[in-house]
C-alpha positions, 0 to 999 in steps of 0.5 A: 612617678617611678622612684629608684627602687621601682626602676631597679625592680623593673630592671631586675625582673624584666629582660633587656633587649640585649638579653632577648637577642642572646636568648633568640640566638641560642634558640636558633642555634638549638633549633638548627641542631635539632633539625640536623638530628631529626634529618639524620634520624629520619634517614636512618629510619628510612634505611631501616624500613627499607631493609625490613621490607626486603626481609619481608619479601625474602621471607614471603618468597622463601615460604612459596619456595618451601611450599613448592618443595613440599609439594614436589616431595609429596609427588615424588613419594607418591610416584615411588610408593614411599610413605612420608611420616610427619 
C-alpha cells in the first residue's frame, strides 16, 4: 500500500498530464518558429547562391573577352610591326 509520503514523492517527481500538455504546446510553438526561421534562411541562401552563380558566369565571360582582346592586340602589333613587352 502507498502511504501519504509515497504519494507525495510520486507527485513531486513525475509530471502530471496538464504539465505534459503545457510542455507539448510550448514545443509545438518552438518548432513552428524554427520552421519559419529555416525557411527564411533557405530562401536567403538560395538567393545568395544564385548571385554567386551569376558572378561566376560573368567572370568566365570576362576571361573569354580578355583573351580575345589579347589575341587582337597581338595581331595588330604583328600587322603594324610593333613590339609588345610583357
